[in-house]
CHARMM-style PDB file with segment names, atoms N, HN, CA, C and O in Angstrom:
ATOM      1  N   MET     1      43.612 -28.921  -7.904  1.00  0.00      PROA
ATOM      2  CA  MET     1      42.571 -28.828  -8.900  1.00  0.00      PROA
ATOM      3  C   MET     1      41.219 -28.513  -8.255  1.00  0.00      PROA
ATOM      4  O   MET     1      40.485 -27.653  -8.742  1.00  0.00      PROA
ATOM      5  N   SER     2      40.894 -29.194  -7.179  1.00  0.00      PROA
ATOM      6  HN  SER     2      41.490 -29.893  -6.783  1.00  0.00      PROA
ATOM      7  CA  SER     2      39.601 -28.934  -6.531  1.00  0.00      PROA
ATOM      8  C   SER     2      39.553 -27.538  -5.940  1.00  0.00      PROA
ATOM      9  O   SER     2      38.486 -26.929  -5.866  1.00  0.00      PROA
ATOM     10  N   LYS     3      40.718 -27.018  -5.511  1.00  0.00      PROA
ATOM     11  HN  LYS     3      41.586 -27.512  -5.571  1.00  0.00      PROA
ATOM     12  CA  LYS     3      40.758 -25.659  -4.976  1.00  0.00      PROA
ATOM     13  C   LYS     3      40.373 -24.648  -6.058  1.00  0.00      PROA
ATOM     14  O   LYS     3      39.648 -23.692  -5.782  1.00  0.00      PROA
ATOM     15  N   GLY     4      40.845 -24.848  -7.260  1.00  0.00      PROA
ATOM     16  HN  GLY     4      41.435 -25.624  -7.485  1.00  0.00      PROA
ATOM     17  CA  GLY     4      40.495 -23.974  -8.372  1.00  0.00      PROA
ATOM     18  C   GLY     4      39.010 -24.027  -8.690  1.00  0.00      PROA
ATOM     19  O   GLY     4      38.395 -23.011  -9.014  1.00  0.00      PROA
ATOM     20  N   LEU     5      38.446 -25.216  -8.595  1.00  0.00      PROA
ATOM     21  HN  LEU     5      38.946 -26.041  -8.333  1.00  0.00      PROA
ATOM     22  CA  LEU     5      37.011 -25.346  -8.840  1.00  0.00      PROA
ATOM     23  C   LEU     5      36.209 -24.635  -7.763  1.00  0.00      PROA
ATOM     24  O   LEU     5      35.199 -23.996  -8.058  1.00  0.00      PROA
ATOM     25  N   LEU     6      36.652 -24.744  -6.517  1.00  0.00      PROA
ATOM     26  HN  LEU     6      37.472 -25.263  -6.278  1.00  0.00      PROA
ATOM     27  CA  LEU     6      35.920 -24.077  -5.435  1.00  0.00      PROA
ATOM     28  C   LEU     6      35.940 -22.561  -5.598  1.00  0.00      PROA
ATOM     29  O   LEU     6      34.912 -21.906  -5.429  1.00  0.00      PROA
ATOM     30  N   THR     7      37.100 -22.000  -5.923  1.00  0.00      PROA
ATOM     31  HN  THR     7      37.936 -22.532  -6.060  1.00  0.00      PROA
ATOM     32  CA  THR     7      37.156 -20.550  -6.076  1.00  0.00      PROA
ATOM     33  C   THR     7      36.355 -20.090  -7.282  1.00  0.00      PROA
ATOM     34  O   THR     7      35.732 -19.029  -7.237  1.00  0.00      PROA
ATOM     35  N   SER     8      36.358 -20.864  -8.359  1.00  0.00      PROA
ATOM     36  HN  SER     8      36.864 -21.726  -8.396  1.00  0.00      PROA
ATOM     37  CA  SER     8      35.592 -20.448  -9.530  1.00  0.00      PROA
ATOM     38  C   SER     8      34.090 -20.559  -9.257  1.00  0.00      PROA
ATOM     39  O   SER     8      33.298 -19.820  -9.842  1.00  0.00      PROA
ATOM     40  N   GLN     9      33.700 -21.473  -8.374  1.00  0.00      PROA
ATOM     41  HN  GLN     9      34.344 -22.073  -7.898  1.00  0.00      PROA
ATOM     42  CA  GLN     9      32.285 -21.582  -8.030  1.00  0.00      PROA
ATOM     43  C   GLN     9      31.863 -20.492  -7.054  1.00  0.00      PROA
ATOM     44  O   GLN     9      30.703 -20.080  -7.062  1.00  0.00      PROA
ATOM     45  N   ILE    10      32.776 -20.016  -6.217  1.00  0.00      PROA
ATOM     46  HN  ILE    10      33.718 -20.350  -6.211  1.00  0.00      PROA
ATOM     47  CA  ILE    10      32.432 -19.000  -5.223  1.00  0.00      PROA
ATOM     48  C   ILE    10      32.434 -17.605  -5.837  1.00  0.00      PROA
ATOM     49  O   ILE    10      31.557 -16.801  -5.523  1.00  0.00      PROA
ATOM     50  N   ASP    11      33.393 -17.298  -6.701  1.00  0.00      PROA
ATOM     51  HN  ASP    11      34.105 -17.952  -6.956  1.00  0.00      PROA
ATOM     52  CA  ASP    11      33.549 -15.948  -7.243  1.00  0.00      PROA
ATOM     53  C   ASP    11      32.376 -15.461  -8.103  1.00  0.00      PROA
ATOM     54  O   ASP    11      31.923 -14.334  -7.902  1.00  0.00      PROA
ATOM     55  N   PRO    12      31.869 -16.252  -9.046  1.00  0.00      PROA
ATOM     56  CA  PRO    12      30.794 -15.717  -9.892  1.00  0.00      PROA
ATOM     57  C   PRO    12      29.552 -15.248  -9.128  1.00  0.00      PROA
ATOM     58  O   PRO    12      29.048 -14.169  -9.441  1.00  0.00      PROA
ATOM     59  N   PRO    13      29.025 -15.991  -8.144  1.00  0.00      PROA
ATOM     60  CA  PRO    13      27.861 -15.467  -7.426  1.00  0.00      PROA
ATOM     61  C   PRO    13      28.167 -14.149  -6.710  1.00  0.00      PROA
ATOM     62  O   PRO    13      27.302 -13.278  -6.614  1.00  0.00      PROA
ATOM     63  N   THR    14      29.401 -14.003  -6.207  1.00  0.00      PROA
ATOM     64  HN  THR    14      30.104 -14.710  -6.285  1.00  0.00      PROA
ATOM     65  CA  THR    14      29.773 -12.757  -5.536  1.00  0.00      PROA
ATOM     66  C   THR    14      29.747 -11.605  -6.525  1.00  0.00      PROA
ATOM     67  O   THR    14      29.216 -10.538  -6.215  1.00  0.00      PROA
ATOM     68  N   SER    15      30.308 -11.802  -7.702  1.00  0.00      PROA
ATOM     69  HN  SER    15      30.739 -12.669  -7.953  1.00  0.00      PROA
ATOM     70  CA  SER    15      30.331 -10.722  -8.686  1.00  0.00      PROA
ATOM     71  C   SER    15      28.923 -10.430  -9.198  1.00  0.00      PROA
ATOM     72  O   SER    15      28.593  -9.276  -9.473  1.00  0.00      PROA
ATOM     73  N   ILE    16      28.095 -11.456  -9.328  1.00  0.00      PROA
ATOM     74  HN  ILE    16      28.363 -12.393  -9.105  1.00  0.00      PROA
ATOM     75  CA  ILE    16      26.707 -11.248  -9.738  1.00  0.00      PROA
ATOM     76  C   ILE    16      25.986 -10.430  -8.673  1.00  0.00      PROA
ATOM     77  O   ILE    16      25.237  -9.508  -8.997  1.00  0.00      PROA
ATOM     78  N   TYR    17      26.209 -10.766  -7.398  1.00  0.00      PROA
ATOM     79  HN  TYR    17      26.817 -11.515  -7.135  1.00  0.00      PROA
ATOM     80  CA  TYR    17      25.580 -10.017  -6.316  1.00  0.00      PROA
ATOM     81  C   TYR    17      26.048  -8.569  -6.312  1.00  0.00      PROA
ATOM     82  O   TYR    17      25.250  -7.653  -6.114  1.00  0.00      PROA
ATOM     83  N   LYS    18      27.358  -8.364  -6.532  1.00  0.00      PROA
ATOM     84  HN  LYS    18      28.006  -9.108  -6.693  1.00  0.00      PROA
ATOM     85  CA  LYS    18      27.889  -6.987  -6.561  1.00  0.00      PROA
ATOM     86  C   LYS    18      27.247  -6.196  -7.681  1.00  0.00      PROA
ATOM     87  O   LYS    18      26.840  -5.051  -7.485  1.00  0.00      PROA
ATOM     88  N   ARG    19      27.154  -6.810  -8.868  1.00  0.00      PROA
ATOM     89  HN  ARG    19      27.485  -7.740  -9.027  1.00  0.00      PROA
ATOM     90  CA  ARG    19      26.530  -6.105  -9.998  1.00  0.00      PROA
ATOM     91  C   ARG    19      25.071  -5.783  -9.698  1.00  0.00      PROA
ATOM     92  O   ARG    19      24.599  -4.685  -9.996  1.00  0.00      PROA
ATOM     93  N   TRP    20      24.344  -6.759  -9.096  1.00  0.00      PROA
ATOM     94  HN  TRP    20      24.728  -7.650  -8.853  1.00  0.00      PROA
ATOM     95  CA  TRP    20      22.943  -6.529  -8.747  1.00  0.00      PROA
ATOM     96  C   TRP    20      22.836  -5.421  -7.719  1.00  0.00      PROA
ATOM     97  O   TRP    20      21.966  -4.558  -7.831  1.00  0.00      PROA
ATOM     98  N   PHE    21      23.707  -5.429  -6.717  1.00  0.00      PROA
ATOM     99  HN  PHE    21      24.414  -6.130  -6.626  1.00  0.00      PROA
ATOM    100  CA  PHE    21      23.667  -4.422  -5.654  1.00  0.00      PROA
ATOM    101  C   PHE    21      23.937  -3.033  -6.219  1.00  0.00      PROA
ATOM    102  O   PHE    21      23.251  -2.073  -5.871  1.00  0.00      PROA
ATOM    103  N   ILE    22      24.934  -2.927  -7.089  1.00  0.00      PROA
ATOM    104  HN  ILE    22      25.492  -3.707  -7.372  1.00  0.00      PROA
ATOM    105  CA  ILE    22      25.259  -1.625  -7.690  1.00  0.00      PROA
ATOM    106  C   ILE    22      24.097  -1.137  -8.545  1.00  0.00      PROA
ATOM    107  O   ILE    22      23.714   0.031  -8.476  1.00  0.00      PROA
ATOM    108  N   LYS    23      23.534  -2.040  -9.355  1.00  0.00      PROA
ATOM    109  HN  LYS    23      23.845  -2.988  -9.411  1.00  0.00      PROA
ATOM    110  CA  LYS    23      22.411  -1.665 -10.217  1.00  0.00      PROA
ATOM    111  C   LYS    23      21.212  -1.257  -9.371  1.00  0.00      PROA
ATOM    112  O   LYS    23      20.558  -0.257  -9.665  1.00  0.00      PROA
ATOM    113  N   ASN    24      20.921  -2.023  -8.324  1.00  0.00      PROA
ATOM    114  HN  ASN    24      21.453  -2.835  -8.086  1.00  0.00      PROA
ATOM    115  CA  ASN    24      19.793  -1.731  -7.458  1.00  0.00      PROA
ATOM    116  C   ASN    24      19.992  -0.391  -6.759  1.00  0.00      PROA
ATOM    117  O   ASN    24      19.051   0.394  -6.643  1.00  0.00      PROA
ATOM    118  N   THR    25      21.201  -0.126  -6.296  1.00  0.00      PROA
ATOM    119  HN  THR    25      21.966  -0.763  -6.390  1.00  0.00      PROA
ATOM    120  CA  THR    25      21.493   1.138  -5.620  1.00  0.00      PROA
ATOM    121  C   THR    25      21.331   2.309  -6.577  1.00  0.00      PROA
ATOM    122  O   THR    25      20.773   3.342  -6.209  1.00  0.00      PROA
ATOM    123  N   GLN    26      21.817   2.150  -7.809  1.00  0.00      PROA
ATOM    124  HN  GLN    26      22.270   1.310  -8.108  1.00  0.00      PROA
ATOM    125  CA  GLN    26      21.683   3.221  -8.800  1.00  0.00      PROA
ATOM    126  C   GLN    26      20.216   3.483  -9.130  1.00  0.00      PROA
ATOM    127  O   GLN    26      19.811   4.636  -9.274  1.00  0.00      PROA
ATOM    128  N   GLU    27      19.413   2.417  -9.251  1.00  0.00      PROA
ATOM    129  HN  GLU    27      19.742   1.480  -9.134  1.00  0.00      PROA
ATOM    130  CA  GLU    27      17.992   2.586  -9.542  1.00  0.00      PROA
ATOM    131  C   GLU    27      17.281   3.294  -8.400  1.00  0.00      PROA
ATOM    132  O   GLU    27      16.456   4.177  -8.637  1.00  0.00      PROA
ATOM    133  N   LYS    28      17.594   2.914  -7.155  1.00  0.00      PROA
ATOM    134  HN  LYS    28      18.265   2.197  -6.963  1.00  0.00      PROA
ATOM    135  CA  LYS    28      16.963   3.572  -6.013  1.00  0.00      PROA
ATOM    136  C   LYS    28      17.353   5.042  -5.948  1.00  0.00      PROA
ATOM    137  O   LYS    28      16.520   5.893  -5.635  1.00  0.00      PROA
ATOM    138  N   HSD    29      18.613   5.346  -6.243  1.00  0.00      PROA
ATOM    139  HN  HSD    29      19.289   4.655  -6.497  1.00  0.00      PROA
ATOM    140  CA  HSD    29      19.059   6.733  -6.246  1.00  0.00      PROA
ATOM    141  C   HSD    29      18.329   7.516  -7.328  1.00  0.00      PROA
ATOM    142  O   HSD    29      17.917   8.654  -7.102  1.00  0.00      PROA
ATOM    143  N   PHE    30      18.167   6.911  -8.507  1.00  0.00      PROA
ATOM    144  HN  PHE    30      18.502   5.986  -8.690  1.00  0.00      PROA
ATOM    145  CA  PHE    30      17.471   7.553  -9.610  1.00  0.00      PROA
ATOM    146  C   PHE    30      16.013   7.813  -9.240  1.00  0.00      PROA
ATOM    147  O   PHE    30      15.488   8.895  -9.502  1.00  0.00      PROA
ATOM    148  N   GLU    31      15.350   6.811  -8.626  1.00  0.00      PROA
ATOM    149  HN  GLU    31      15.776   5.932  -8.414  1.00  0.00      PROA
ATOM    150  CA  GLU    31      13.967   6.989  -8.178  1.00  0.00      PROA
ATOM    151  C   GLU    31      13.877   8.105  -7.151  1.00  0.00      PROA
ATOM    152  O   GLU    31      12.943   8.906  -7.184  1.00  0.00      PROA
ATOM    153  N   PHE    32      14.845   8.165  -6.235  1.00  0.00      PROA
ATOM    154  HN  PHE    32      15.604   7.514  -6.208  1.00  0.00      PROA
ATOM    155  CA  PHE    32      14.864   9.222  -5.236  1.00  0.00      PROA
ATOM    156  C   PHE    32      14.947  10.591  -5.900  1.00  0.00      PROA
ATOM    157  O   PHE    32      14.243  11.520  -5.506  1.00  0.00      PROA
ATOM    158  N   LEU    33      15.804  10.714  -6.906  1.00  0.00      PROA
ATOM    159  HN  LEU    33      16.376   9.959  -7.227  1.00  0.00      PROA
ATOM    160  CA  LEU    33      15.937  11.994  -7.600  1.00  0.00      PROA
ATOM    161  C   LEU    33      14.647  12.381  -8.313  1.00  0.00      PROA
ATOM    162  O   LEU    33      14.270  13.553  -8.318  1.00  0.00      PROA
ATOM    163  N   ILE    34      13.972  11.411  -8.911  1.00  0.00      PROA
ATOM    164  HN  ILE    34      14.278  10.459  -8.906  1.00  0.00      PROA
ATOM    165  CA  ILE    34      12.704  11.690  -9.602  1.00  0.00      PROA
ATOM    166  C   ILE    34      11.660  12.163  -8.596  1.00  0.00      PROA
ATOM    167  O   ILE    34      10.975  13.156  -8.841  1.00  0.00      PROA
ATOM    168  N   HSD    35      11.530  11.469  -7.470  1.00  0.00      PROA
ATOM    169  HN  HSD    35      12.087  10.662  -7.271  1.00  0.00      PROA
ATOM    170  CA  HSD    35      10.546  11.862  -6.460  1.00  0.00      PROA
ATOM    171  C   HSD    35      10.865  13.232  -5.882  1.00  0.00      PROA
ATOM    172  O   HSD    35       9.967  14.035  -5.629  1.00  0.00      PROA
ATOM    173  N   ARG    36      12.158  13.491  -5.674  1.00  0.00      PROA
ATOM    174  HN  ARG    36      12.887  12.838  -5.880  1.00  0.00      PROA
ATOM    175  CA  ARG    36      12.566  14.793  -5.141  1.00  0.00      PROA
ATOM    176  C   ARG    36      12.228  15.897  -6.126  1.00  0.00      PROA
ATOM    177  O   ARG    36      11.754  16.964  -5.737  1.00  0.00      PROA
ATOM    178  N   GLN    37      12.474  15.634  -7.411  1.00  0.00      PROA
ATOM    179  HN  GLN    37      12.859  14.767  -7.727  1.00  0.00      PROA
ATOM    180  CA  GLN    37      12.163  16.626  -8.451  1.00  0.00      PROA
ATOM    181  C   GLN    37      10.664  16.908  -8.468  1.00  0.00      PROA
ATOM    182  O   GLN    37      10.249  18.065  -8.528  1.00  0.00      PROA
ATOM    183  N   ARG    38       9.852  15.851  -8.415  1.00  0.00      PROA
ATOM    184  HN  ARG    38      10.190  14.911  -8.367  1.00  0.00      PROA
ATOM    185  CA  ARG    38       8.394  16.041  -8.410  1.00  0.00      PROA
ATOM    186  C   ARG    38       7.953  16.821  -7.186  1.00  0.00      PROA
ATOM    187  O   ARG    38       7.093  17.698  -7.277  1.00  0.00      PROA
ATOM    188  N   TRP    39       8.542  16.503  -6.041  1.00  0.00      PROA
ATOM    189  HN  TRP    39       9.240  15.791  -5.968  1.00  0.00      PROA
ATOM    190  CA  TRP    39       8.192  17.190  -4.802  1.00  0.00      PROA
ATOM    191  C   TRP    39       8.528  18.672  -4.910  1.00  0.00      PROA
ATOM    192  O   TRP    39       7.733  19.528  -4.522  1.00  0.00      PROA
ATOM    193  N   LEU    40       9.715  18.967  -5.440  1.00  0.00      PROA
ATOM    194  HN  LEU    40      10.361  18.271  -5.755  1.00  0.00      PROA
ATOM    195  CA  LEU    40      10.123  20.369  -5.587  1.00  0.00      PROA
ATOM    196  C   LEU    40       9.205  21.113  -6.553  1.00  0.00      PROA
ATOM    197  O   LEU    40       8.821  22.252  -6.286  1.00  0.00      PROA
ATOM    198  N   ILE    41       8.852  20.487  -7.662  1.00  0.00      PROA
ATOM    199  HN  ILE    41       9.164  19.562  -7.878  1.00  0.00      PROA
ATOM    200  CA  ILE    41       7.971  21.129  -8.637  1.00  0.00      PROA
ATOM    201  C   ILE    41       6.603  21.366  -8.022  1.00  0.00      PROA
ATOM    202  O   ILE    41       6.029  22.443  -8.184  1.00  0.00      PROA
ATOM    203  N   THR    42       6.075  20.377  -7.320  1.00  0.00      PROA
ATOM    204  HN  THR    42       6.541  19.502  -7.188  1.00  0.00      PROA
ATOM    205  CA  THR    42       4.761  20.508  -6.693  1.00  0.00      PROA
ATOM    206  C   THR    42       4.766  21.623  -5.661  1.00  0.00      PROA
ATOM    207  O   THR    42       3.870  22.467  -5.651  1.00  0.00      PROA
ATOM    208  N   ASN    43       5.767  21.632  -4.794  1.00  0.00      PROA
ATOM    209  HN  ASN    43       6.495  20.946  -4.802  1.00  0.00      PROA
ATOM    210  CA  ASN    43       5.807  22.644  -3.745  1.00  0.00      PROA
ATOM    211  C   ASN    43       6.063  24.038  -4.298  1.00  0.00      PROA
ATOM    212  O   ASN    43       5.501  25.007  -3.788  1.00  0.00      PROA
ATOM    213  N   SER    44       6.876  24.163  -5.302  1.00  0.00      PROA
ATOM    214  HN  SER    44       7.333  23.376  -5.717  1.00  0.00      PROA
ATOM    215  CA  SER    44       7.140  25.490  -5.858  1.00  0.00      PROA
ATOM    216  C   SER    44       5.898  26.014  -6.571  1.00  0.00      PROA
ATOM    217  O   SER    44       5.614  27.210  -6.510  1.00  0.00      PROA
ATOM    218  N   SER    45       5.159  25.144  -7.242  1.00  0.00      PROA
ATOM    219  HN  SER    45       5.390  24.173  -7.291  1.00  0.00      PROA
ATOM    220  CA  SER    45       3.944  25.599  -7.914  1.00  0.00      PROA
ATOM    221  C   SER    45       2.868  25.958  -6.894  1.00  0.00      PROA
ATOM    222  O   SER    45       2.098  26.894  -7.110  1.00  0.00      PROA
ATOM    223  N   LEU    46       2.808  25.228  -5.795  1.00  0.00      PROA
ATOM    224  HN  LEU    46       3.433  24.467  -5.620  1.00  0.00      PROA
ATOM    225  CA  LEU    46       1.846  25.566  -4.744  1.00  0.00      PROA
ATOM    226  C   LEU    46       2.186  26.911  -4.112  1.00  0.00      PROA
ATOM    227  O   LEU    46       1.307  27.744  -3.888  1.00  0.00      PROA
ATOM    228  N   SER    47       3.440  27.110  -3.833  1.00  0.00      PROA
ATOM    229  HN  SER    47       4.155  26.434  -4.014  1.00  0.00      PROA
ATOM    230  CA  SER    47       3.846  28.373  -3.216  1.00  0.00      PROA
ATOM    231  C   SER    47       3.633  29.532  -4.179  1.00  0.00      PROA
ATOM    232  O   SER    47       3.295  30.632  -3.742  1.00  0.00      PROA
ATOM    233  N   ASN    48       3.823  29.317  -5.475  1.00  0.00      PROA
ATOM    234  HN  ASN    48       4.098  28.423  -5.830  1.00  0.00      PROA
ATOM    235  CA  ASN    48       3.584  30.371  -6.452  1.00  0.00      PROA
ATOM    236  C   ASN    48       2.105  30.730  -6.504  1.00  0.00      PROA
ATOM    237  O   ASN    48       1.756  31.903  -6.641  1.00  0.00      PROA
ATOM    238  N   ARG    49       1.245  29.745  -6.397  1.00  0.00      PROA
ATOM    239  HN  ARG    49       1.528  28.793  -6.285  1.00  0.00      PROA
ATOM    240  CA  ARG    49      -0.190  30.005  -6.388  1.00  0.00      PROA
ATOM    241  C   ARG    49      -0.576  30.814  -5.160  1.00  0.00      PROA
ATOM    242  O   ARG    49      -1.413  31.713  -5.241  1.00  0.00      PROA
ATOM    243  N   CYS    50       0.021  30.503  -4.044  1.00  0.00      PROA
ATOM    244  HN  CYS    50       0.701  29.773  -3.979  1.00  0.00      PROA
ATOM    245  CA  CYS    50      -0.308  31.216  -2.820  1.00  0.00      PROA
ATOM    246  C   CYS    50       0.103  32.684  -2.934  1.00  0.00      PROA
ATOM    247  O   CYS    50      -0.627  33.577  -2.506  1.00  0.00      PROA
ATOM    248  N   PHE    51       1.267  32.918  -3.508  1.00  0.00      PROA
ATOM    249  HN  PHE    51       1.861  32.192  -3.855  1.00  0.00      PROA
ATOM    250  CA  PHE    51       1.725  34.294  -3.644  1.00  0.00      PROA
ATOM    251  C   PHE    51       0.836  35.049  -4.636  1.00  0.00      PROA
ATOM    252  O   PHE    51       0.557  36.234  -4.457  1.00  0.00      PROA
ATOM    253  N   CYS    52       0.399  34.352  -5.678  1.00  0.00      PROA
ATOM    254  HN  CYS    52       0.625  33.389  -5.824  1.00  0.00      PROA
ATOM    255  CA  CYS    52      -0.443  35.015  -6.662  1.00  0.00      PROA
ATOM    256  C   CYS    52      -1.819  35.346  -6.089  1.00  0.00      PROA
ATOM    257  O   CYS    52      -2.405  36.373  -6.435  1.00  0.00      PROA
ATOM    258  N   SER    53      -2.321  34.506  -5.241  1.00  0.00      PROA
ATOM    259  HN  SER    53      -1.845  33.672  -4.960  1.00  0.00      PROA
ATOM    260  CA  SER    53      -3.664  34.734  -4.711  1.00  0.00      PROA
ATOM    261  C   SER    53      -3.677  35.841  -3.674  1.00  0.00      PROA
ATOM    262  O   SER    53      -4.713  36.468  -3.454  1.00  0.00      PROA
ATOM    263  N   ASN    54      -2.531  36.095  -3.027  1.00  0.00      PROA
ATOM    264  HN  ASN    54      -1.689  35.586  -3.206  1.00  0.00      PROA
ATOM    265  CA  ASN    54      -2.481  37.168  -2.025  1.00  0.00      PROA
ATOM    266  C   ASN    54      -2.499  38.476  -2.753  1.00  0.00      PROA
ATOM    267  OT1 ASN    54      -2.464  39.534  -2.124  1.00  0.00      PROA
TER     268      ASN     54
END
């Protein structure tokens, strides 16, 4: 009986941590994509201005 209690007490924090880790990783990846998109837009618009001014 105590063995069952120990495993039930250990498993939930692990699954909570896994869910948090997956969510955190997905959010960081999403932020990375947003920053990359902004960087690409900024650089492409800058390069277009340079070509237009020449």
